[in-house]
N, C-alpha and C positions, 0 to 999 in steps of 0.2 A: 291980775295977772294970770293968766288960761296955763296950765299947766302942757304938758308933750300933748298928753293924749288926747286932751281938751279940744288942742290945736288941730288936732289932723282929724276928729271927729269934725269940725267946723271946717275946716278945708273941703274935706269926706261930700260934705253936708251942699256947701256952697258950690263946690264940682257936680257933684252931680241937679244941681237947679237948673246952672246954668248950660250941661247939657243934653237936659231933654226935661220937658215939661208932657205930661198926660194932662187933658183934659177931657171934662164930661159936661158937652153941649145938648142944649135943645136942641133937638131934630129939625120937630114941626111943635105947632099949638098943640097944647092937652086938650084930649075932645069926651066930651061927655056924654055918656049912659044915660044918659034921659027915663029908659024904664028903672033902670040898678041907682042909679044917683049914683054913682060914680065917676071919674075921671082914667084919662087912660095917658098914659104920661110917656115921652120918646127921646130918649136920651141916646148919644155918640161918644163915641169914644178916640180922640186923635192925639194923635203925636207928632211934636216938635222939635227935634234935634236927632241925635246919631243920625246924619247926611237925608231926614226926613222934615217934610215942612205943613204942615199941618193933614198929615195923612192920618185917611179915618180908617179905625184898627178894629171898629166894632160897632154894634149896634142895638139895643134891649127897647121891650116897651113894655109896663107893669100899673098897677092901680097907684103907687107912690112911686117920686121923681128914685130912690130907694132900690125899689124893686126892677129900674128899671136900667137905673147902673148898675148895678150886678148882673142884668143880666146881658149889659153893652161890654162888662169886665168878661165874661165869661167866653164870651164871644172873642172879646179880641184878642181872649185868648189860645184859640183856636184859630184865631188867622196866621196864612202862611209868613207873611212878615214878619213874625214873630220869634223864629229864625234867624233870620238876615239881622234882626235889630240887637241879639241874645249875641249874634255873631261880634258886630260891629263894637259892642258896649267890652265885650270880653278883648277884646282887639287892644283897647283903650286903656281899657283898664292894667292891661300888663307890658303896651307901652308908659305908660305914666309909673308903672313902678317903675321899671328898665331907666326911666326919667329920676326917678327919684331914687333909685341907687347911687348913680352918675354925680348926682348934686349932691348927696354925702360925702360922697369920697372929695369930690374937690372940697367942702370946706373940711373934711380930718386932715386932705393935705394942706391945706393953706396952713393949719394951725400949726406942722409938725415947722 
């Protein structure tokens, strides 16, 4: 049996998972630098949710997928769309709070 707090945390995680997905995607094949014996990886960050469908936010490259992903994430945070995404997310969360307060009030009225 979940406590009220555990249930709220699970609902929040479920809501966030449903509403948006940020994906790291290999944008093209890795390239081998034969002289150095290293690969260069190319990773992109894409967003599904908050009114966007597979929206490219940033790209990166590096000698590992991790480094390329970090650069892509850093570039995504500099994308001008981030402000719009934050506004949409904030508006959604504020509306959700209003809806929850209304639902809680309805439940309390039913118990009187």
